[in-house]
C-alpha positions as CSV (number, residue, x, y, z in Angstrom):
1,M,105.5,90.7,89.7
2,I,102.2,92.6,88.4
3,V,99.6,91.0,85.9
4,G,96.5,92.5,86.8
5,S,96.5,95.5,84.5
6,T,94.4,94.1,81.5
7,M,91.7,97.1,82.4
8,F,92.0,100.6,84.1
9,S,94.9,102.3,82.0
10,F,95.5,105.6,81.9
11,K,97.5,107.4,79.5
12,N,101.1,105.8,78.8
13,V,101.4,103.7,82.2
14,S,98.6,102.1,84.3
15,L,98.0,103.1,87.4
16,L,98.1,99.6,88.8
17,T,100.7,98.6,87.1
18,A,103.3,100.9,88.3
19,S,101.7,100.5,92.2
20,A,102.7,97.3,92.2
21,A,105.9,96.8,90.1
22,L,107.3,99.9,92.6
23,V,106.0,96.9,95.3
24,L,107.9,94.2,94.3
25,L,111.4,96.3,93.2
26,V,111.5,97.8,96.8
27,L,110.9,94.4,98.8
28,T,113.5,92.1,96.8
29,G,116.1,94.7,97.3
30,G,117.9,96.9,94.2
31,C,121.1,98.7,93.3
32,S,123.8,100.3,95.2
33,P,123.5,98.8,98.4
34,E,125.6,100.6,100.6
35,S,125.9,98.7,103.9
36,G,127.9,99.1,107.8
37,R,130.2,97.0,109.8
38,S,128.6,95.7,112.7
39,S,128.5,97.6,115.6
40,D,130.9,95.2,117.4
41,P,134.8,96.6,116.8
42,E,136.0,93.6,118.4
43,I,135.6,90.0,116.7
44,G,135.9,87.1,119.5
45,P,135.4,83.1,119.0
46,D,131.5,84.2,119.8
47,H,131.0,85.8,116.5
48,L,130.2,84.2,113.3
49,E,130.8,84.4,109.8
50,I,127.8,85.2,108.2
51,A,128.8,84.4,104.3
52,L,126.9,83.2,101.2
53,Q,128.0,80.1,99.9
54,Y,127.6,78.4,96.5
55,D,129.6,75.2,95.2
56,V,130.3,74.0,92.6
57,G,128.3,71.0,91.3
58,K,125.4,71.7,93.6
59,R,122.1,73.3,92.3
60,Y,119.9,75.1,94.7
61,L,116.3,75.0,94.4
62,F,114.2,78.0,96.0
63,E,110.8,79.1,96.1
64,F,109.6,82.6,96.6
65,D,105.8,83.8,97.5
66,M,104.4,87.1,97.6
67,S,101.3,88.1,97.8
68,Y,99.5,92.0,98.1
69,E,96.6,94.0,99.0
70,T,96.3,97.6,96.7
71,D,93.3,100.0,98.7
72,F,92.3,102.9,96.0
73,G,90.3,104.8,98.3
74,E,87.1,105.6,96.7
75,A,88.0,109.4,95.1
76,L,88.0,107.2,91.9
77,G,83.9,106.2,92.5
78,N,83.4,103.9,89.8
79,L,86.4,104.5,87.7
80,L,89.0,102.2,89.6
81,P,87.8,99.2,91.9
82,E,88.2,99.3,95.6
83,G,91.0,97.4,95.3
84,Q,93.5,94.7,93.9
85,R,94.8,90.9,95.7
86,A,96.8,88.7,93.9
87,T,99.4,86.5,95.2
88,Q,102.1,84.5,93.2
89,T,104.4,81.0,93.8
90,Q,108.0,81.2,92.2
91,Q,110.2,78.5,92.1
92,F,113.3,78.6,90.3
93,S,117.0,77.3,91.0
94,V,120.8,78.2,90.5
95,G,123.5,75.5,89.7
96,V,127.3,76.3,89.9
97,L,128.5,75.3,87.7
98,E,132.2,76.3,87.8
99,A,134.2,78.6,90.0
100,T,136.4,81.8,88.1
101,P,139.9,82.3,88.5
102,S,139.0,85.3,90.9
103,G,137.5,82.9,93.0
104,G,133.6,84.3,91.9
105,R,131.3,81.6,90.8
106,K,129.7,81.0,87.4
107,L,126.0,80.2,87.9
108,E,123.4,78.5,85.2
109,F,119.8,80.7,86.9
110,E,116.3,78.7,86.1
111,F,112.3,79.7,86.4
112,L,111.3,76.5,86.8
113,E,107.5,77.5,88.5
114,T,105.0,80.3,88.1
115,R,101.7,80.8,89.5
116,F,99.7,83.4,90.4
117,D,96.1,84.5,91.3
118,I,94.8,87.6,90.8
119,D,91.6,89.7,91.9
120,M,90.6,93.4,91.1
121,G,87.5,94.5,91.5
122,G,85.6,90.6,90.5
123,V,88.3,90.8,87.2
124,K,89.8,87.8,87.9
125,A,93.3,86.1,86.5
126,S,95.0,82.5,87.6
127,F,98.1,81.1,86.2
128,N,100.3,77.9,86.7
129,S,103.1,77.3,84.3
130,Q,102.6,74.0,85.8
131,D,98.9,73.3,84.0
132,Q,98.1,72.9,80.4
133,I,96.2,76.9,78.7
134,K,92.4,76.8,78.6
135,E,91.0,77.5,75.7
136,G,89.3,80.2,75.4
137,D,90.5,81.8,77.7
138,P,91.5,85.6,77.5
139,F,94.7,86.0,78.7
140,A,95.9,82.4,76.6
141,D,98.7,84.6,74.8
142,M,100.1,85.9,77.7
143,Y,100.0,82.5,79.3
144,A,102.1,80.7,76.3
145,G,104.7,83.4,76.9
146,L,105.1,82.6,80.1
147,T,104.8,79.1,80.3
148,Q,107.8,78.8,77.3
149,A,110.2,81.0,79.8
150,M,110.2,77.9,82.1
151,G,113.3,76.2,82.3
152,H,115.4,78.7,79.8
153,P,118.2,79.5,81.3
154,I,120.2,82.4,82.5
155,S,123.9,82.5,82.7
156,V,125.2,84.6,86.2
157,E,129.0,85.6,86.8
158,L,129.7,86.3,90.4
159,D,132.6,87.9,91.9
160,A,135.1,86.5,94.5
161,D,132.9,88.1,97.1
162,L,129.4,86.9,95.4
163,Q,128.1,89.7,94.4
164,V,127.0,89.8,90.7
165,V,129.0,91.2,88.3
166,S,127.1,89.9,84.6
167,T,124.1,88.2,83.3
168,D,123.4,86.6,79.5
169,G,120.3,85.2,78.5
170,I,117.8,87.6,80.3
171,E,117.1,90.6,77.0
172,G,117.0,87.4,74.5
173,L,114.4,85.2,77.2
174,R,112.3,88.8,77.7
175,Q,112.1,89.1,74.1
176,Q,110.5,86.1,73.7
177,V,108.1,86.4,76.4
178,L,107.2,90.0,74.9
179,S,106.8,88.6,71.3
180,N,103.7,86.7,72.7
181,A,102.4,88.9,74.9
182,N,99.3,91.4,75.5
183,P,100.6,94.7,76.0
184,Q,99.2,94.6,79.7
185,L,102.3,92.1,80.1
186,E,104.9,94.2,79.4
187,A,105.7,96.2,83.1
188,M,106.0,92.2,84.3
189,V,107.9,90.8,81.8
190,Q,110.1,93.6,81.8
191,G,110.7,93.1,86.3
192,M,110.5,90.1,86.6
193,F,113.0,88.9,84.3
194,S,115.5,91.4,84.7
195,E,119.5,91.7,86.1
196,S,118.5,92.9,89.8
197,Y,115.6,90.9,89.8
198,I,117.6,87.9,89.4
199,A,120.3,89.5,91.0
200,N,117.9,89.7,94.8
201,L,117.1,86.5,94.0
202,T,120.2,85.2,93.8
203,R,121.9,86.9,96.7
204,P,119.7,88.6,99.3
205,S,120.6,91.6,100.9
206,G,121.1,92.6,104.2
207,I,124.6,90.1,104.5
208,P,127.1,91.6,107.0
209,E,130.3,92.3,106.4
210,R,132.3,91.2,109.7
211,P,131.4,88.4,111.2
212,V,128.9,89.2,114.4
213,Q,127.5,88.1,117.7
214,P,124.1,88.0,118.9
215,G,123.5,91.2,120.0
216,D,125.8,93.2,116.6
217,S,123.7,95.6,114.5
218,W,124.6,96.9,111.0
219,P,122.4,99.4,108.6
220,L,121.8,99.2,104.5
221,E,120.3,101.6,102.4
222,I,119.6,100.1,99.1
223,T,118.7,103.2,96.0
224,Q,116.7,102.1,93.3
225,D,115.8,104.0,90.3
226,L,112.9,102.9,88.5
227,G,112.5,105.3,85.6
228,A,109.8,107.2,85.3
229,L,108.3,106.5,88.4
230,G,111.2,107.6,90.2
231,R,114.0,107.3,92.4
232,F,113.6,105.2,95.6
233,V,115.5,104.6,98.7
234,T,115.2,101.8,101.6
235,D,116.9,102.6,104.5
236,Q,116.5,99.3,106.7
237,Q,119.1,98.5,109.9
238,Y,119.7,94.6,110.9
239,Q,120.6,92.2,113.4
240,F,121.3,89.2,114.7
241,K,119.2,88.4,117.4
242,N,120.4,84.6,118.1
243,L,121.0,80.6,117.3
244,E,118.1,78.9,117.2
245,N,116.3,75.7,116.0
246,H,114.9,76.1,112.5
247,Q,113.7,73.4,110.3
248,D,115.3,71.1,112.5
249,T,119.2,72.7,112.2
250,E,120.2,75.5,113.9
251,C,120.2,79.0,112.1
252,A,121.5,82.5,113.3
253,L,118.2,84.8,113.0
254,M,118.1,88.3,112.0
255,T,115.9,91.1,111.7
256,F,115.4,94.1,110.6
257,S,113.5,96.9,110.4
258,G,113.4,100.2,108.2
259,T,112.0,102.7,106.4
260,V,111.1,103.3,102.6
261,K,110.9,106.5,100.7
262,G,111.3,108.6,97.5
263,G,109.2,109.1,94.4
264,S,109.1,111.4,91.3
265,K,107.3,115.0,90.1
266,A,105.6,115.0,86.2
267,E,108.2,117.8,84.9
268,S,107.1,117.7,81.3
269,E,103.9,116.2,79.2
270,G,105.9,113.2,78.5
271,M,106.7,112.3,82.3
272,S,103.2,109.5,82.8
273,Q,102.8,110.4,86.3
274,M,104.0,111.8,89.5
275,M,104.6,109.5,92.7
276,E,105.6,109.9,96.5
277,I,105.4,107.7,99.0
278,T,104.5,109.3,102.2
279,G,104.4,106.8,104.0
280,G,106.6,103.1,104.2
281,K,107.8,101.1,106.8
282,T,109.3,97.4,106.1
283,S,110.4,94.5,108.7
284,G,111.3,90.9,108.9
285,K,113.5,88.0,110.1
286,M,115.9,85.7,107.8
287,W,117.4,82.1,108.7
288,Y,120.8,80.9,107.7
289,D,122.3,78.0,108.4
290,P,126.5,77.6,108.4
291,R,126.5,74.5,107.6
292,V,124.9,75.1,103.9
293,G,126.0,78.5,103.4
294,Q,122.8,80.1,102.9
295,F,119.6,82.0,103.7
296,I,116.9,79.1,103.7
297,D,114.0,81.0,105.5
298,A,113.3,84.7,105.1
299,S,109.7,86.5,105.5
300,A,109.2,90.2,105.3
301,E,106.5,92.9,105.8
302,Q,106.1,96.2,103.8
303,D,103.3,98.8,104.5
304,L,103.4,101.8,102.1
305,K,101.4,104.5,101.5
306,M,101.7,106.5,98.0
307,R,100.2,109.9,96.1
308,M,99.7,109.4,92.8
309,A,98.7,111.4,89.9
310,V,97.8,110.2,86.8
311,P,96.8,112.2,83.4
312,G,93.4,111.5,82.3
313,I,91.9,110.9,86.1
314,P,89.3,113.7,86.9
315,A,90.7,116.8,88.7
316,E,88.5,115.9,91.5
317,A,90.6,112.7,92.0
318,M,93.6,114.8,92.4
319,Q,92.7,117.4,95.2
320,G,95.1,117.5,97.8
321,G,98.0,116.7,96.0
322,G,97.2,113.3,94.5
323,L,95.4,109.9,94.6
324,M,95.8,108.3,97.9
325,L,96.8,104.6,98.3
326,E,97.8,101.8,100.4
327,V,99.5,98.9,100.0
328,R,100.3,96.0,101.7
329,Q,102.5,93.1,100.9
330,T,104.3,89.4,102.1
331,M,106.9,88.2,100.6
332,R,108.8,84.9,101.9
333,R,111.6,83.0,100.2
334,R,113.0,79.4,101.6
335,L,115.6,77.1,100.6
336,V,114.0,73.5,99.1
337,R,116.5,71.6,98.4
338,V,119.9,71.3,97.6
339,D,121.1,68.5,94.8
340,D,124.1,67.9,92.4
341,I,123.8,69.0,89.7
342,G,122.6,66.3,86.8
343,A,120.8,64.5,89.5
344,S,118.1,63.3,88.2
345,D,114.1,64.1,89.5
346,E,114.1,60.5,91.4
347,T,117.7,60.6,92.4
348,Q,117.3,63.9,94.2
349,S,117.5,64.5,98.2
350,P,117.1,66.8,100.8
351,P,120.4,68.6,102.0
352,E,122.5,67.1,105.6
353,S,121.0,69.9,106.8
354,G,118.0,69.9,107.3
355,T,116.5,72.5,104.4
356,E,113.6,70.6,103.0
357,G,111.2,73.5,104.0
358,P,107.6,72.8,105.6
């Protein structure tokens, strides 16, 4: 999610919005994953099945944290700040309403809370959906739209493999937010209220296709088409390291690392920009709790070097093939609590396996 794009826009697409939207989508996953099998051909008693589980009648509360830094370098002089810094937190819930005849699940997804802080060259923005909007705030319309979006249910259907096959309610919610927002909010809303974003929050990537034992590894390739921003590929290798105590329960620790590559080229006047990742690396850890059937904690880091050419930027900034950007990002997704659907706040309790976050 990116919101600090009210200034420094060039022609059709804001440079700040484009770069940050790319980082978020690459980090949280994407469309058309192609995962491989474990490197061990035999399945023995020491193997563990790492399988996502959504129990009917349960409500899973998650928290997603992200921070990023973007350095724009000195090529543009005073046209852009030296960089942009931002932190963001989202709380969302996944309620499991019923099982489908095919063995899938019908879910109710809700964004419950959103918070962010942005500092872009001294231009600061801060938002908490739980707080009252200050009178006279220059971002008041944008904040009102986001606040209204909290707590609105989105229907999600999973197949027997718990892959997302359909969603309902995203488009209406997105349009509701956009109707109360200034144009600079559009990229953030399109990213946050999209089927791919919700699918990746609901089902993390990297789940092996068969039981694994410590030391087993498997590949995952994620391909993403971001329209005018181009086509990007994340090529990662996952490994089941070992069983370890995490948040007071025995979990399977998985690690991953890989590369990010891709981009787009400005082929016509209608194309707003060229973007190319000249160097991209990602790595992280995931802890899977077999008793809950969920990844109760996951963290990732990403470093990207990008080259961009944007109409409207002075020609001297484009020398060498484009404007060079460096982006650094960290992410954490954790399971906070599992409740019975319909339980009030007063009766909610941590799950038996100890998945209450620190």
